[in-house]
N, C-alpha and C positions, 0 to 999 in steps of 0.2 A: 656716411659721415662718421668719423671717429671723434668722440668727445674727449675733452681734456680729462674728465673723470674716468672714462674707459682706459685711457693711457695710464693714468695714475694708479688705477686698480689692477694694472697688469693684464688687461684684456687685449691690449695691442702693444706692439714694440715702439720704441723711440722712432725708428725709421718709418714705421707704418703711420704713426701720428703725423710727423712732420712732412712726409711725402705727399700728403693730401693738399699741401699748400704750394707745392712746386709747380711752376708753369714753364712753358717753353721759353718765355722771355727771361725768366730768372736763370735758367740753364745757360742761355746765351750770355747774360750779364756776367755770370761767374766764370765761364770759360774765357770771355774776353778780358776780364780783370786779372785773373791769375794765370791763364794759359793752361792748355791741356797737359803739357809736360810737368808743370809745377803741381797740378792736381794729382797726376799719376804718381809722381815722386812722393807727394804728401801722403797719399793712401798707402804707398808701399812702406813708408816709415811709421805710419800710425793710422789705423782705420778711422780715428776720430778727427783726422786732418789737423792735429795739433802741431804738426811740423810747420804749418803756415802760421805765422805769429797771430795771436788773438787780436792785436791792434789792427791788423789788416782786415780781418773779418769784421771787427767793430766798425772800421771806417766805411766798409761797403754796406754793412747792415744799418748804420746810423741814418743813411739816407732813406732807408726803407722802413725804419722802425714804426713810424706812425701810419704808414700807408700799406705796408706789405701784408696783404691778405687780411687786413684789419676786420672787415665785415665777416669773413669766413671764420677767423679766429674767435670772434665773439659768438658766432653761431655754435661753436664747439665748446663754449664755456671758458674761453681763454681771452687774452687781450694782447695787443701789440707791445712787445718789449724788445729791448736790444738783444737779450739772450735768446729769445724765441726767434728773432730774425736771423741770428747767427746759425741756429739749428736748422732753419729752413734753407739758408744758403749753403750750408755744408751738405745737406741732403741733396740739394740741386747739383753740387759738385760730384757727389757719388753717382747720381743718375747720368751726368755727362759721361763719366767713365763707363758706366754700364751700356750706354747708347753706343759708344765707340766700340766696345767689346763685341756688340751684336753685329757690327758691320762686317 
């Protein structure tokens, strides 16, 4: 487990920290919501997926904010927030593309 403090202290990367919260179900949700082509184009335009408007990420994350990995986030010294949920969902999108590239 990577703690929030480890991440903030630079012991782990942003991706490493948020990757620990990604589930198969989240990857499915993200790929269904945005589509693989949109994610692919988003990553090609910006590794942070900012080509997909933030309000779309917020809309998806809003439903997860209070439940998305809340217990695990707390174990890591963090808590469920809209911004954190967006980071987890964007990491899930990156992993979707990596899974496709491995095929």
